[in-house]
Backbone bond lengths (Angstrom), bond angles and torsions (degrees), N, CA, C in turn:
res aa  C-N    CA-C-N  psi(-1)  N-CA   C-N-CA  omega(-1)  CA-C   N-CA-C  phi
1 M - - - 1.455 - - 1.522 109.55 -
2 R 1.345 116.14 153.18 1.462 119.26 178.67 1.523 109.69 -148.70
3 P 1.337 117.38 150.82 1.460 121.07 178.75 1.524 111.05 -65.68
4 E 1.324 116.78 148.35 1.453 123.11 175.66 1.524 108.27 -123.31
5 T 1.321 116.59 160.88 1.457 121.31 177.67 1.527 109.11 -124.56
6 H 1.308 116.42 118.52 1.456 122.41 -179.51 1.535 108.91 -135.93
7 P 1.343 117.92 172.05 1.460 120.09 179.87 1.521 112.11 -58.04
8 P 1.333 118.33 153.67 1.466 121.12 177.10 1.515 111.38 -63.53
9 C 1.333 115.64 166.46 1.464 121.19 -174.87 1.534 112.79 -53.29
10 K 1.334 117.42 -39.05 1.466 119.98 -175.76 1.522 112.44 -66.95
11 N 1.338 117.59 -20.98 1.462 121.45 -179.72 1.527 112.75 -109.30
12 C 1.329 116.85 9.31 1.460 121.04 -174.05 1.532 110.93 -70.97
13 T 1.326 116.41 135.48 1.460 121.21 179.34 1.529 112.61 -88.07
14 C 1.327 117.82 -11.39 1.477 120.41 -179.87 1.521 110.55 -119.50
15 I 1.328 116.00 32.54 1.460 120.77 -177.07 1.531 110.34 -65.95
16 S 1.315 116.45 141.21 1.452 121.73 178.99 1.522 110.80 -70.89
17 T 1.341 115.92 149.59 1.470 120.98 -177.09 1.529 113.53 -52.99
18 P 1.345 120.96 -46.35 1.469 119.30 -179.73 1.530 113.34 -58.26
19 F 1.324 117.76 -28.79 1.459 120.44 -179.00 1.521 112.52 -70.27
20 R 1.318 117.31 -15.48 1.461 120.31 178.11 1.529 111.51 -71.79
21 F 1.333 116.11 -12.79 1.465 120.25 177.29 1.525 112.06 -86.78
22 L 1.313 118.12 -5.12 1.466 121.28 -179.02 1.533 110.22 -87.39
23 N 1.332 115.62 141.31 1.459 118.94 176.36 1.532 109.83 -82.37
24 Q 1.320 116.41 178.30 1.459 120.82 -174.91 1.528 112.74 -62.16
25 D 1.314 116.48 -39.29 1.470 119.78 179.02 1.527 110.96 -65.88
26 E 1.344 116.47 -40.28 1.466 120.41 -179.64 1.536 110.87 -68.89
27 L 1.330 116.40 -37.58 1.461 119.69 176.57 1.530 111.03 -65.10
28 A 1.333 115.38 -38.82 1.464 119.02 177.74 1.527 110.55 -65.88
29 Y 1.324 116.61 -38.25 1.469 121.67 179.94 1.530 111.01 -63.53
30 I 1.338 116.78 -48.42 1.458 118.85 -177.61 1.527 110.29 -70.45
31 N 1.330 116.28 -30.15 1.460 119.51 179.13 1.536 111.37 -66.65
32 Q 1.324 115.96 -32.59 1.464 120.21 178.11 1.530 111.89 -69.40
33 N 1.315 115.63 -18.41 1.472 120.85 -178.61 1.532 110.81 -112.42
34 R 1.315 115.83 36.55 1.465 121.72 -173.81 1.525 111.38 -125.98
35 L 1.339 114.39 141.72 1.458 122.16 170.32 1.522 108.09 -121.33
36 E 1.324 116.47 150.07 1.460 120.99 173.34 1.519 107.99 -117.07
37 I 1.323 115.16 126.30 1.457 120.13 -176.32 1.532 109.76 -130.00
38 K 1.330 115.81 136.23 1.455 120.63 172.07 1.520 108.45 -102.45
39 F 1.325 116.13 121.60 1.459 122.79 179.14 1.525 109.22 -101.84
40 K 1.309 116.26 131.08 1.450 120.56 176.63 1.525 110.30 -79.73
41 K 1.321 115.41 158.08 1.463 120.49 178.41 1.527 110.38 -53.31
42 G 1.332 116.23 129.54 1.460 122.05 179.49 1.514 114.25 95.28
43 E 1.332 117.98 -11.83 1.462 120.63 -179.73 1.519 110.98 -82.59
44 N 1.340 115.83 150.35 1.460 121.61 176.45 1.523 110.88 -81.98
45 L 1.331 116.42 131.03 1.460 120.51 169.88 1.518 109.53 -82.27
46 C 1.325 116.12 -35.32 1.462 121.93 174.90 1.519 107.67 -155.26
47 K 1.335 115.89 161.81 1.457 120.97 -172.66 1.519 110.41 -126.31
48 Q 1.317 115.83 130.89 1.458 121.46 177.88 1.522 110.87 -56.66
49 G 1.341 115.55 135.65 1.457 120.91 177.60 1.514 114.61 91.27
50 T 1.353 117.03 -4.77 1.465 119.78 177.60 1.529 109.82 -97.62
51 P 1.330 118.44 152.85 1.466 120.73 178.06 1.529 111.01 -64.08
52 A 1.320 116.29 140.80 1.458 121.27 178.68 1.523 109.62 -84.27
53 S 1.323 117.38 124.34 1.465 121.43 -179.75 1.517 112.79 -116.31
54 H 1.348 117.38 -19.12 1.459 121.25 -176.85 1.531 111.05 -138.06
55 V 1.317 114.57 151.96 1.459 121.60 164.20 1.526 105.85 -90.14
56 I 1.318 116.61 129.19 1.460 121.72 -175.51 1.524 109.26 -109.08
57 Y 1.336 115.65 126.99 1.463 121.54 179.40 1.522 108.90 -113.79
58 L 1.326 117.08 127.07 1.458 121.41 -179.23 1.528 110.26 -83.04
59 R 1.318 115.59 115.37 1.473 120.47 176.19 1.520 111.21 -83.29
60 S 1.317 116.39 -38.56 1.462 121.49 177.92 1.520 108.51 -159.36
61 G 1.327 115.55 163.08 1.455 119.39 178.69 1.513 113.02 107.68
62 L 1.321 116.06 -166.75 1.455 122.98 -177.00 1.523 108.63 -147.95
63 I 1.339 117.15 134.96 1.463 121.02 -179.09 1.525 110.65 -131.96
64 K 1.329 114.75 159.94 1.468 122.38 170.39 1.525 107.69 -110.75
65 I 1.318 116.70 132.55 1.466 121.62 172.58 1.522 107.12 -99.48
66 I 1.328 116.28 124.43 1.459 121.86 -168.41 1.524 111.25 -126.12
67 S 1.324 115.67 137.62 1.454 122.06 169.43 1.525 106.90 -98.44
68 E 1.326 115.87 118.77 1.460 120.93 -177.54 1.529 109.25 -96.12
69 E 1.318 115.34 113.88 1.455 121.35 -176.87 1.532 110.09 -121.47
70 N 1.327 116.05 166.26 1.465 120.66 -178.76 1.521 112.54 -60.52
71 R 1.324 116.34 -33.96 1.468 120.47 -177.37 1.524 112.33 -86.35
72 G 1.318 117.86 -1.74 1.465 120.88 -178.88 1.518 111.10 135.07
73 N 1.312 115.74 174.53 1.458 121.45 -178.36 1.527 111.19 -92.41
74 L 1.326 115.15 144.95 1.464 121.57 174.86 1.521 108.06 -120.45
75 V 1.327 117.19 124.25 1.463 121.18 176.70 1.526 108.36 -78.11
76 L 1.323 115.91 114.75 1.461 120.96 -178.53 1.514 111.88 -78.53
77 S 1.341 116.06 -38.54 1.460 120.06 179.69 1.516 110.02 -168.84
78 I 1.320 115.61 165.79 1.461 121.75 168.60 1.516 106.89 -115.49
79 E 1.322 116.84 140.31 1.456 121.23 -174.68 1.518 110.36 -135.30
80 T 1.337 114.95 154.47 1.453 120.91 -179.87 1.525 109.73 -133.43
81 S 1.327 117.08 -163.73 1.465 121.70 -174.46 1.526 111.58 -52.30
82 G 1.330 115.13 140.38 1.464 121.43 -179.62 1.516 114.23 97.84
83 Y 1.335 117.77 -4.48 1.463 120.71 -177.27 1.530 110.67 -92.48
84 F 1.342 115.40 144.70 1.460 122.68 177.94 1.526 110.11 -108.83
85 L 1.313 117.22 129.48 1.460 123.67 172.37 1.527 108.91 -105.11
86 G 1.312 117.25 134.54 1.458 120.63 174.54 1.507 114.99 107.35
87 L 1.335 117.92 -8.91 1.474 119.67 179.40 1.525 110.97 -63.63
88 Q 1.327 115.36 -26.14 1.468 120.16 -176.63 1.526 112.68 -64.02
89 V 1.319 117.76 -23.25 1.471 120.40 -176.70 1.534 111.22 -123.01
90 L 1.324 116.11 22.65 1.469 120.44 -172.77 1.523 112.99 -62.35
91 F 1.342 117.73 -44.87 1.462 120.14 -174.94 1.527 113.24 -106.46
92 K 1.308 115.38 8.51 1.453 119.15 176.52 1.519 107.64 -139.12
93 P 1.317 117.32 82.40 1.470 120.37 -175.92 1.528 111.53 -51.00
94 Q 1.287 115.45 122.11 1.450 121.25 -179.70 1.518 108.80 -160.81
95 K 1.320 115.77 178.28 1.449 119.46 -179.76 1.534 110.17 -76.95
96 L 1.318 115.36 145.27 1.453 120.50 -177.93 1.531 111.13 -63.52
97 P 1.348 118.06 135.26 1.465 120.88 -178.39 1.525 113.26 -87.42
98 F 1.323 117.98 7.41 1.465 121.60 -177.96 1.522 109.61 -155.00
99 S 1.326 114.98 166.25 1.461 122.47 170.01 1.517 108.46 -111.34
100 A 1.323 116.47 157.09 1.460 121.51 175.13 1.523 108.04 -130.12
101 V 1.330 116.43 128.78 1.459 122.72 -176.15 1.520 109.29 -124.74
102 A 1.321 117.05 135.06 1.458 121.51 179.20 1.525 110.39 -71.67
103 S 1.335 116.92 123.77 1.461 121.55 175.83 1.524 111.32 -87.77
104 E 1.327 116.01 -13.96 1.454 123.75 172.32 1.517 106.68 -153.91
105 D 1.315 118.00 170.26 1.458 119.65 178.42 1.526 109.38 -53.80
106 T 1.323 116.15 128.99 1.466 122.08 -170.97 1.518 110.75 -132.14
107 L 1.322 116.06 133.50 1.454 122.19 177.02 1.525 109.20 -105.41
108 A 1.330 116.92 130.59 1.465 120.57 -175.87 1.520 111.47 -137.66
109 C 1.332 115.12 149.16 1.459 122.34 169.58 1.521 107.74 -99.85
110 L 1.323 116.51 134.21 1.462 122.24 177.52 1.513 108.54 -114.53
111 W 1.328 116.53 115.86 1.462 121.60 178.59 1.525 109.81 -103.45
112 D 1.306 116.32 136.24 1.455 121.12 175.42 1.530 109.10 -54.69
113 M 1.325 117.11 129.34 1.455 121.53 -173.80 1.529 112.35 -63.46
114 N 1.313 117.90 -37.88 1.463 120.27 179.95 1.527 111.25 -66.76
115 A 1.343 116.46 -40.01 1.464 120.33 178.31 1.528 110.24 -66.40
116 F 1.324 116.20 -39.59 1.460 120.76 179.55 1.523 110.69 -63.64
117 A 1.331 116.45 -44.80 1.463 121.18 179.10 1.525 110.84 -63.12
118 E 1.320 117.45 -36.04 1.467 121.59 179.22 1.522 110.73 -62.81
119 L 1.334 118.13 -40.22 1.467 120.94 178.74 1.524 111.40 -66.10
120 I 1.306 117.30 -36.37 1.460 120.81 177.62 1.529 110.26 -64.21
121 K 1.314 116.78 -38.18 1.458 120.45 178.10 1.529 111.53 -68.92
122 R 1.314 116.81 -34.45 1.466 121.32 -176.52 1.524 113.74 -78.54
123 N 1.336 116.85 -38.11 1.469 121.22 -166.79 1.530 109.91 -120.79
124 A 1.344 116.07 107.98 1.461 121.14 -175.38 1.533 112.25 -65.69
125 S 1.335 117.34 -37.54 1.464 120.27 -179.34 1.526 110.78 -67.51
126 F 1.321 115.67 -39.30 1.463 120.37 176.34 1.528 109.73 -63.95
127 A 1.321 116.73 -43.17 1.462 121.61 178.93 1.528 110.95 -61.03
128 A 1.352 116.80 -42.31 1.461 120.47 179.18 1.526 110.66 -63.87
129 G 1.331 116.61 -39.26 1.458 120.54 178.02 1.514 112.10 -63.25
130 M 1.335 116.43 -40.06 1.458 119.36 178.65 1.534 111.10 -70.92
131 M 1.332 117.51 -33.63 1.469 120.44 175.92 1.523 110.77 -62.70
132 K 1.335 116.31 -40.46 1.471 119.74 177.07 1.528 109.65 -62.28
133 Q 1.328 116.57 -39.55 1.458 120.81 178.86 1.535 110.15 -60.31
134 I 1.325 116.22 -45.37 1.463 120.95 179.55 1.526 110.69 -64.75
135 N 1.338 117.10 -41.98 1.466 120.69 179.50 1.526 111.22 -61.51
136 D 1.328 116.44 -42.93 1.464 120.28 178.67 1.528 110.80 -61.38
137 D 1.336 116.12 -40.98 1.467 120.55 179.10 1.521 111.12 -64.11
138 I 1.342 116.52 -41.77 1.463 120.65 179.83 1.522 110.93 -63.42
139 N 1.333 116.50 -43.78 1.469 119.93 179.89 1.520 111.36 -61.59
140 R 1.329 116.63 -41.38 1.465 119.59 179.14 1.526 110.76 -68.59
141 S 1.333 116.37 -32.41 1.465 119.88 176.74 1.518 110.89 -64.93
142 Y 1.342 116.72 -41.90 1.465 120.45 177.37 1.537 110.67 -60.29
143 Q 1.330 115.50 -43.62 1.462 119.76 179.63 1.523 110.98 -63.63
144 R 1.322 115.07 -38.68 1.469 120.02 179.54 1.532 110.66 -64.96
145 I 1.338 117.07 -43.47 1.469 121.13 178.52 1.524 110.55 -62.43
146 A 1.331 116.47 -42.55 1.463 120.34 178.99 1.518 111.20 -62.96
147 T 1.328 116.73 -39.93 1.461 120.95 179.37 1.523 111.16 -62.48
148 L 1.337 116.81 -48.27 1.463 120.57 -178.26 1.521 111.92 -67.10
149 G 1.339 116.39 -35.52 1.454 119.98 -174.50 1.512 115.22 -85.92
150 L 1.335 117.22 -27.56 1.456 120.07 -171.30 1.522 115.06 -114.81
151 K 1.309 117.96 -23.97 1.466 120.07 -174.11 1.521 111.79 -95.96
152 H 1.327 114.59 150.66 1.453 121.29 175.44 1.531 109.22 -81.02
153 V 1.326 116.39 -178.87 1.458 120.07 -172.93 1.522 112.70 -60.33
154 H 1.330 118.51 -38.20 1.463 120.80 -179.91 1.530 110.57 -64.76
155 G 1.325 116.12 -41.09 1.458 120.30 179.41 1.518 112.05 -68.00
156 R 1.337 116.71 -37.04 1.463 120.19 -179.71 1.533 111.14 -66.93
157 L 1.335 115.90 -42.45 1.464 118.40 178.84 1.521 110.77 -69.47
158 S 1.316 116.67 -38.36 1.464 120.63 177.08 1.523 110.85 -58.20
159 D 1.324 116.99 -44.82 1.464 120.97 179.37 1.523 111.25 -62.60
160 L 1.329 117.84 -39.69 1.455 120.80 178.64 1.526 110.66 -63.63
161 L 1.321 117.08 -47.06 1.461 120.22 -178.68 1.529 111.34 -63.99
162 L 1.313 117.23 -39.52 1.467 120.51 177.72 1.522 111.24 -66.38
163 S 1.334 116.70 -38.75 1.459 120.89 178.08 1.531 110.57 -64.24
164 L 1.320 117.09 -43.71 1.460 120.67 177.62 1.524 110.55 -61.49
165 S 1.324 115.43 -41.50 1.459 120.42 -178.87 1.525 112.07 -66.04
166 V 1.337 116.84 -46.06 1.473 121.05 -173.42 1.517 112.65 -84.18
167 H 1.338 117.36 -47.87 1.461 120.84 -169.99 1.530 114.46 -93.42
168 V 1.327 117.25 -28.45 1.466 119.50 -174.72 1.519 112.03 -101.29
169 Y 1.332 116.30 -59.02 1.466 119.60 -173.05 1.522 113.78 -98.22
170 K 1.347 116.43 -15.28 1.468 122.25 175.19 1.523 112.06 54.52
171 S 1.314 115.03 44.50 1.462 121.83 178.57 1.524 108.38 -164.05
172 T 1.335 116.58 151.38 1.461 119.99 175.43 1.530 111.01 -78.50
173 K 1.329 116.89 -11.91 1.465 122.01 173.51 1.519 107.88 -114.31
174 F 1.310 118.12 125.09 1.461 120.53 -179.05 1.519 111.17 -155.77
175 T 1.322 115.06 156.31 1.461 122.47 172.49 1.514 107.19 -117.65
176 T 1.308 116.93 121.16 1.458 121.68 -174.26 1.522 111.65 -100.00
177 S 1.312 115.70 153.39 1.465 120.86 174.70 1.531 111.02 -85.16
178 L 1.324 117.23 -7.09 1.461 121.37 -177.90 1.522 111.04 -74.48
179 A 1.328 115.58 129.80 1.459 120.69 174.64 1.530 108.84 -78.90
180 R 1.320 116.12 166.26 1.468 119.80 178.31 1.534 110.51 -59.28
181 K 1.312 116.75 -36.56 1.462 120.44 178.60 1.530 110.45 -61.61
182 D 1.362 116.58 -41.42 1.467 120.54 177.44 1.524 110.70 -62.26
183 M 1.321 116.29 -45.78 1.468 120.43 -178.38 1.523 110.87 -63.32
184 A 1.337 116.51 -38.37 1.466 119.91 177.68 1.525 110.50 -65.19
185 E 1.332 116.42 -40.69 1.466 121.41 -179.72 1.526 110.42 -64.22
186 I 1.340 116.40 -43.12 1.464 121.05 -178.24 1.528 111.39 -65.70
187 T 1.326 117.03 -37.29 1.468 121.01 -178.00 1.525 112.74 -91.61
188 N 1.334 115.78 4.19 1.466 121.65 176.17 1.532 112.06 57.53
189 M 1.333 114.63 50.85 1.460 119.79 174.53 1.522 108.68 -142.04
190 S 1.306 117.21 170.57 1.456 121.12 179.22 1.535 109.58 -78.84
191 P 1.338 117.69 155.50 1.473 119.82 176.22 1.525 112.08 -56.71
192 E 1.337 116.85 -35.06 1.456 120.32 179.23 1.535 111.18 -64.96
193 S 1.332 115.36 -42.56 1.471 119.48 178.18 1.522 110.69 -64.91
194 L 1.330 116.33 -39.59 1.461 120.46 178.65 1.530 110.39 -59.83
195 S 1.319 117.41 -46.66 1.469 121.17 179.77 1.524 110.97 -60.47
196 R 1.334 115.62 -40.80 1.471 119.54 179.72 1.522 111.63 -64.78
197 V 1.339 116.26 -43.80 1.463 120.37 -178.76 1.535 110.44 -67.21
198 L 1.324 117.48 -39.74 1.462 120.16 176.89 1.526 110.91 -60.71
199 K 1.338 116.31 -41.14 1.468 119.95 178.57 1.526 110.34 -63.95
200 D 1.334 117.13 -41.33 1.468 120.92 177.80 1.526 110.36 -58.96
201 M 1.319 116.78 -45.04 1.462 121.11 -178.25 1.525 111.55 -66.45
202 K 1.336 115.84 -37.53 1.467 119.72 177.06 1.529 110.38 -66.51
203 D 1.322 116.71 -44.24 1.473 120.92 -179.35 1.523 111.20 -63.32
204 E 1.338 116.47 -32.62 1.463 120.60 178.88 1.527 111.80 -84.83
205 K 1.336 115.96 3.34 1.475 122.88 178.51 1.529 112.40 58.76
206 L 1.330 115.34 36.56 1.461 120.30 174.99 1.528 110.73 -85.22
207 L 1.331 115.90 -24.76 1.461 120.39 -179.07 1.518 110.13 -158.34
208 K 1.334 114.85 166.36 1.458 122.66 172.28 1.525 108.10 -115.99
209 V 1.317 116.04 142.21 1.464 121.00 -178.22 1.517 109.22 -134.06
210 N 1.325 115.27 132.68 1.463 121.01 173.17 1.521 107.46 -140.84
211 G 1.336 116.62 95.40 1.460 119.99 -175.79 1.514 110.34 66.25
212 K 1.338 116.17 -118.59 1.455 121.19 178.99 1.532 112.24 -97.52
213 S 1.333 116.36 7.02 1.466 121.00 179.07 1.528 110.15 -97.68
214 F 1.328 115.49 134.90 1.460 121.83 -177.45 1.526 110.31 -129.70
215 E 1.310 114.75 147.60 1.463 121.23 169.01 1.524 107.69 -133.46
216 L 1.329 116.47 117.09 1.459 121.15 179.12 1.519 108.31 -83.39
217 I 1.323 116.66 122.54 1.463 121.05 -173.62 1.527 111.60 -100.69
218 D 1.324 116.87 -53.01 1.463 121.00 -177.12 1.539 109.08 -106.83
219 I 1.323 115.70 82.96 1.469 121.47 -177.11 1.529 110.90 -61.75
220 K 1.325 116.30 -40.74 1.470 120.48 -177.00 1.522 110.82 -61.74
221 A 1.328 116.99 -42.95 1.468 120.44 179.32 1.517 111.48 -69.15
222 L 1.310 117.68 -37.45 1.462 120.88 178.38 1.527 111.47 -63.35
223 K 1.333 116.35 -38.83 1.459 120.57 -179.90 1.530 111.92 -67.54
224 K 1.316 117.54 -26.01 1.467 121.17 -176.93 1.521 112.95 -87.81
225 M 1.328 117.45 -6.60 1.466 119.59 -176.55 1.517 111.57 -67.41
226 E 1.323 116.76 138.95 1.458 122.31 -179.12 1.527 110.39 -121.79
């Protein structure tokens, strides 16, 4: 990882929606407590079990959030620009319950956690915006748990492809930085099973695949997969 230099928060072109509720003085305050870091693919943005010192905002890139357990790692989610890491422990200092790893080169802003918490206390509109962010994350977590627990392999892969299409690349045609091994890990199946399911979907003309490039053809059928 290495430091980056970009415009201050008040001039940022990729500022998060809740930050639009901050006045100029508040933006200057949070900017004084900010670092910009570029993480290379494979680097940790944060590590499970370490104390949380910053709220991390993804400006660009793609990450995996992982729960590291004795029996192996579980990918909790994949996230891209606009996501906040660390809100879960903002008002209760404790060790992070997950790790985050860059799946591609990722640029992030790191705000001092105490300064971030101070702005939430000062500005009710900003606090409400961050609460909405947390609520959205919780809802997606519930959906993710339901997918892993209730759906078969075809449904799990379908959900991943739809998530990449809607939340990450915002197109039914996309080229992902995720390797097949990553996709298998995220959907909790073996690489061999992933290849088989992809072939099934191609044969059923639900999608087109060329290496890491995908085109989702039958969205309605993909959404119905269980």
